[in-house]
C-alpha positions as CSV (number, residue, x, y, z in Angstrom):
1,M,255.6,-70.6,12.3
2,S,252.3,-69.1,12.0
3,S,251.9,-68.4,15.9
4,V,255.4,-67.0,15.8
5,L,254.2,-64.4,13.5
6,K,251.3,-63.5,15.3
7,K,253.5,-62.9,18.4
8,Q,255.7,-60.6,16.4
9,Y,252.4,-58.7,15.0
10,E,251.1,-58.0,18.4
11,T,254.3,-56.7,19.9
12,R,254.5,-54.3,17.1
13,N,250.7,-52.9,17.5
14,E,251.3,-53.0,21.4
15,P,251.0,-49.2,22.9
16,S,254.7,-47.6,22.8
17,N,255.9,-45.1,26.0
18,E,258.4,-43.8,23.3
19,P,257.8,-40.5,22.2
20,S,255.9,-40.4,18.7
21,N,257.1,-38.5,15.6
22,E,253.7,-38.4,14.2
23,P,252.3,-35.2,13.4
24,S,249.9,-33.9,16.3
25,N,246.6,-32.1,15.8
26,E,247.6,-29.6,18.6
27,P,249.1,-26.1,18.2
28,S,253.0,-26.0,18.9
29,N,254.5,-24.0,21.4
30,K,257.7,-23.8,19.5
31,P,258.0,-22.0,16.1
32,S,258.7,-24.4,13.3
33,N,261.9,-25.1,11.2
34,E,260.3,-25.3,8.1
35,Y,259.2,-21.6,7.3
36,L,258.9,-20.5,3.4
37,I,261.7,-17.8,4.7
38,P,264.0,-18.4,7.5
39,W,262.9,-17.2,10.8
40,Y,266.1,-14.7,11.2
41,I,265.4,-12.9,7.8
42,I,261.7,-12.4,8.8
43,G,262.4,-11.2,12.1
44,V,265.0,-8.7,10.8
45,T,263.1,-7.5,7.8
46,A,260.0,-6.7,10.4
47,I,262.4,-4.7,12.3
48,I,264.0,-2.8,9.4
49,C,260.5,-1.9,8.3
50,A,259.7,-0.6,11.7
51,A,262.7,1.3,11.5
52,T,261.5,2.8,8.1
53,L,258.1,3.8,9.3
54,V,259.7,5.9,11.9
55,L,262.4,7.4,9.4
56,I,259.9,8.2,7.1
57,A,257.7,10.1,10.0
58,F,260.5,11.6,11.2
59,L,261.8,13.2,7.9
60,G,257.9,14.0,6.9
61,P,255.5,16.6,7.8
62,I,255.0,15.9,11.6
63,G,258.8,15.9,12.4
64,Q,261.3,17.6,10.3
65,E,259.9,18.1,7.2
66,I,262.8,17.1,5.0
67,I,260.8,15.3,2.6
68,Q,259.0,17.7,0.4
69,Y,256.0,15.7,-1.0
70,R,254.6,16.4,-4.5
71,T,250.9,16.9,-3.5
72,S,248.5,19.6,-2.4
73,Q,248.0,20.8,1.2
74,S,245.6,18.4,1.9
75,G,247.6,15.6,0.7
76,I,250.2,16.6,2.9
77,W,247.9,17.0,5.9
78,Q,246.6,13.1,5.0
79,I,250.5,12.0,4.7
80,A,250.7,13.5,8.2
81,G,248.1,11.4,9.6
82,Q,249.6,8.3,7.8
83,D,252.7,8.9,9.7
84,L,251.1,9.0,13.2
85,A,249.3,5.8,12.7
86,N,252.6,4.3,11.8
87,L,254.4,5.7,14.9
88,V,251.5,4.9,17.2
89,L,250.6,1.3,15.9
90,I,251.9,-0.1,12.6
91,A,255.4,0.7,13.2
92,P,255.0,-1.3,17.0
93,I,253.3,-4.0,15.6
94,S,256.7,-4.4,13.0
95,L,259.0,-3.9,15.8
96,I,257.5,-6.3,18.7
97,G,256.8,-8.9,16.1
98,G,260.1,-8.9,14.6
99,I,261.8,-9.1,17.9
100,L,259.9,-11.9,19.2
101,C,260.5,-13.4,15.6
102,L,264.2,-13.5,16.6
103,A,263.4,-14.5,20.2
104,R,261.8,-17.9,18.5
105,R,258.3,-17.0,20.1
106,A,255.9,-18.6,18.4
107,G,253.3,-16.0,19.4
108,S,255.2,-13.6,17.0
109,K,253.3,-14.8,13.7
110,Y,250.1,-13.2,15.2
111,L,251.7,-10.0,14.9
112,L,253.9,-10.2,11.8
113,I,251.2,-11.2,9.8
114,L,249.1,-8.1,10.4
115,T,251.1,-5.5,8.7
116,P,252.4,-7.4,5.1
117,I,249.8,-5.8,2.8
118,T,249.8,-2.3,4.6
119,L,253.3,-1.6,4.5
120,M,253.0,-2.5,0.6
121,Y,250.1,-0.3,0.2
122,T,252.0,2.7,1.9
123,G,255.2,2.2,-0.4
124,L,252.7,2.2,-3.7
125,S,250.9,4.9,-3.0
126,M,253.3,7.3,-1.6
127,G,255.3,6.5,-4.5
128,I,252.5,6.3,-7.3
129,G,250.4,9.3,-5.6
130,Q,252.8,12.1,-6.2
131,E,251.7,14.5,-8.7
132,W,254.7,14.1,-10.8
133,S,253.3,16.0,-14.1
134,N,252.1,18.9,-12.1
135,S,254.5,21.8,-12.2
136,A,252.5,23.8,-9.5
137,Y,254.2,21.1,-7.0
138,S,258.0,20.8,-6.3
139,G,259.2,18.8,-3.7
140,N,262.0,16.3,-3.5
141,V,260.2,13.0,-2.3
142,E,262.2,11.3,-5.1
143,D,265.3,11.1,-3.1
144,Y,263.8,9.0,-1.0
145,W,262.1,6.5,-3.3
146,W,264.5,4.0,-1.4
147,L,262.5,4.2,1.7
148,F,259.1,3.3,0.3
149,G,260.7,0.9,-1.9
150,I,261.8,-1.0,1.3
151,L,258.3,-1.0,2.9
152,V,257.3,-2.7,-0.4
153,I,260.0,-5.5,-0.8
154,G,259.7,-5.9,2.9
155,G,256.1,-6.3,3.0
156,L,256.3,-8.8,0.3
157,I,259.2,-10.9,2.5
158,L,256.4,-10.7,5.2
159,L,253.5,-11.7,3.4
160,L,255.2,-14.7,2.4
161,G,256.9,-15.7,5.5
162,S,254.2,-14.9,8.2
163,L,251.7,-17.2,6.2
164,S,254.0,-20.0,6.2
165,M,254.2,-19.9,9.8
166,F,250.4,-21.2,10.7
167,T,248.9,-24.5,10.0
168,E,245.3,-25.4,10.1
169,A,245.9,-26.4,14.0
170,D,246.3,-23.0,15.0
171,A,242.3,-21.8,13.8
172,P,240.0,-22.4,16.6
173,D,236.6,-23.4,16.3
174,F,233.8,-21.0,14.8
175,K,230.1,-20.6,15.8
176,P,228.3,-20.2,12.2
177,R,225.7,-18.1,13.6
178,G,228.0,-15.6,14.6
179,L,230.1,-15.5,11.5
180,Q,227.1,-15.3,9.5
181,I,225.5,-12.1,11.4
182,Y,229.1,-10.5,11.4
183,V,229.7,-11.1,7.7
184,G,226.2,-9.4,6.8
185,L,227.1,-6.1,8.6
186,M,230.6,-6.0,7.1
187,I,229.4,-6.8,3.4
188,V,226.7,-3.7,4.1
189,F,229.9,-1.5,4.7
190,F,232.0,-2.6,2.0
191,L,229.4,-2.0,-0.3
192,L,229.0,1.2,0.8
193,F,232.5,2.2,0.9
194,A,232.5,1.0,-3.2
195,V,229.9,3.0,-3.7
196,M,231.2,5.8,-2.4
197,W,234.8,5.6,-4.3
198,I,232.6,4.7,-7.9
199,S,230.1,7.5,-7.2
200,Q,233.1,10.2,-7.0
201,I,234.9,8.4,-10.4
202,Q,231.7,9.0,-12.1
203,Q,231.3,12.6,-11.0
204,V,235.0,13.1,-11.9
205,T,234.3,11.5,-15.3
206,S,230.8,13.7,-16.2
207,T,232.2,16.7,-15.0
208,G,235.8,16.8,-14.7
209,D,236.2,17.4,-11.0
210,L,234.6,16.8,-7.4
211,P,232.5,19.7,-5.9
212,D,235.3,20.4,-3.5
213,G,237.7,20.8,-6.2
214,S,239.9,18.2,-4.9
215,Y,240.4,16.1,-7.9
216,K,241.8,19.3,-9.4
217,A,244.1,19.6,-6.9
218,A,245.6,16.0,-7.1
219,P,244.2,13.6,-9.5
220,T,247.1,11.1,-9.4
221,A,246.5,10.5,-5.8
222,F,242.8,10.4,-6.7
223,W,243.1,7.6,-9.2
224,A,246.0,5.9,-7.1
225,I,243.9,5.5,-4.6
226,R,241.0,4.7,-6.1
227,Y,243.0,2.0,-8.2
228,L,244.3,0.4,-5.1
229,D,240.9,0.4,-2.7
230,L,238.5,-0.8,-5.9
231,G,241.7,-3.4,-6.8
232,V,242.9,-4.4,-3.9
233,S,241.0,-3.6,-0.6
234,I,237.5,-4.4,-1.3
235,P,238.0,-7.3,-3.2
236,L,240.0,-8.5,-0.3
237,G,237.3,-7.4,1.9
238,F,234.9,-9.7,0.2
239,L,237.4,-12.6,-0.2
240,A,237.8,-12.5,3.5
241,L,234.3,-12.7,4.1
242,S,233.6,-15.6,1.9
243,L,236.4,-17.4,3.4
244,M,235.2,-16.6,7.0
245,L,231.9,-18.2,5.9
246,S,233.2,-21.1,3.4
247,K,236.7,-22.3,4.7
248,P,237.4,-20.4,8.3
249,K,239.9,-23.2,9.2
250,K,241.6,-24.1,6.3
251,A,241.9,-20.0,5.3
252,Y,242.6,-19.0,9.2
253,S,246.0,-17.2,8.2
254,I,244.5,-15.3,5.4
255,L,242.0,-14.1,7.5
256,L,244.4,-12.7,9.8
257,L,246.4,-11.3,7.1
258,F,243.4,-9.4,6.2
259,F,241.8,-8.4,9.1
260,G,245.4,-6.7,9.6
261,F,245.1,-4.8,6.5
262,F,241.7,-3.6,7.3
263,I,242.5,-2.7,10.8
264,T,246.1,-1.0,10.1
265,I,244.8,0.8,7.1
266,G,241.4,2.0,8.8
267,T,243.3,3.3,11.7
268,S,245.7,5.2,9.2
269,V,242.4,6.3,7.1
270,D,240.8,7.5,10.4
271,M,243.8,9.4,11.6
272,M,244.1,11.3,7.9
273,A,240.9,12.3,8.4
274,I,241.3,13.5,12.2
275,V,244.2,15.7,10.7
276,Q,242.6,17.1,7.9
277,V,239.8,18.3,10.8
278,L,241.7,19.8,13.2
279,N,243.4,21.6,10.1
280,G,240.2,22.8,8.7
281,D,240.7,21.1,6.0
282,T,237.5,21.7,3.5
283,E,238.8,18.2,1.6
284,T,237.2,16.1,4.2
285,A,235.2,13.5,3.0
286,K,232.4,13.4,5.8
287,N,230.4,10.4,4.2
288,G,233.7,8.9,4.3
289,L,235.0,9.6,7.7
290,V,231.8,7.8,8.8
291,I,232.3,4.9,6.6
292,F,235.6,4.3,7.4
293,S,235.0,4.7,11.4
294,I,232.6,1.8,11.0
295,L,234.7,-0.4,8.5
296,T,237.4,0.0,11.4
297,F,235.4,-0.7,14.0
298,F,233.9,-3.8,13.0
299,S,237.6,-5.1,11.3
300,Y,238.5,-4.6,15.3
301,G,235.9,-6.9,16.1
302,G,236.7,-9.3,13.3
303,L,240.3,-9.5,14.3
304,F,239.4,-9.7,18.0
305,Y,236.9,-12.6,17.4
306,L,239.7,-14.5,15.1
307,V,242.4,-14.2,18.0
308,K,239.8,-14.5,21.1
309,D,240.7,-17.7,22.0
310,K,244.2,-17.6,21.6
311,L,244.2,-14.4,24.3
312,H,242.0,-16.6,26.4
313,R,244.4,-19.9,26.5
314,G,247.1,-17.2,27.0
315,V,245.6,-15.7,30.0
316,V,244.5,-19.2,31.7
317,K,248.2,-20.0,30.8
318,S,249.5,-17.1,32.4
319,S,247.3,-17.8,35.6
320,D,248.4,-21.4,36.3
321,N,252.3,-20.3,35.6
322,Q,251.8,-17.8,38.4
323,N,250.0,-20.6,40.7
């Protein structure tokens, strides 16, 4: 009896040529069927958000000027810069990501995860930041509230959906020394960003205005942006930097989400400043222009650092296929 049991045990433990159902640590080339939100909803939502951004730009100050925003002339120039960034960067990312998702391409997640927070930020800032109580500003932006609502809801769907697409196996290996240097530089500029906004708030609370008069021209927009940046953007920045040092592999998808937000919102702010300068806007924040430009540059660098192994692998794979 013992010899029979021993033989059965050895038979069970012999290596098998049959494919295993055990999970692999290697990244999958096919999208999973276990997304938190169905893949087709994620793809369609991304395309709708892209179309919404294009429509807002078409109806806005760089298009047909059908949407009349209730804000100052400087604010309208900033919205024009936002619309330009939407057309050249954010809408294409959402559109391509949505199409690839519907085509069941696993690489779509690297695009879809870049825009959710920016979409929600844009929708909220456009709606909340209007000078609703100031009778000096007239407009019809409230008639188009549903467009900004689509961005908020769509961003939320993409946020939950894109995060669920990633696993720890997608994360590359990180070199601690390089991470430490990068994080140190980013902390400095995030602190400068925070100090700049806090100093403006202190100036407003003590004198009632800013030197260029921009606060009295659009106080609602001032507080909406400062609350969103000091309550969302900057804390997200410090949280992302902390995760880069402590748990880069476990937090890989969150890092991509944060840095996607930094490059998209940073590009938008830079576009706003360019439009303001071209129009001779005296309310352009010169110090902010420098700080935002540097932050945007480092954000692109951080995102490249996070995906460079994927890009290299894709180039090598493409080269192998051609051979």
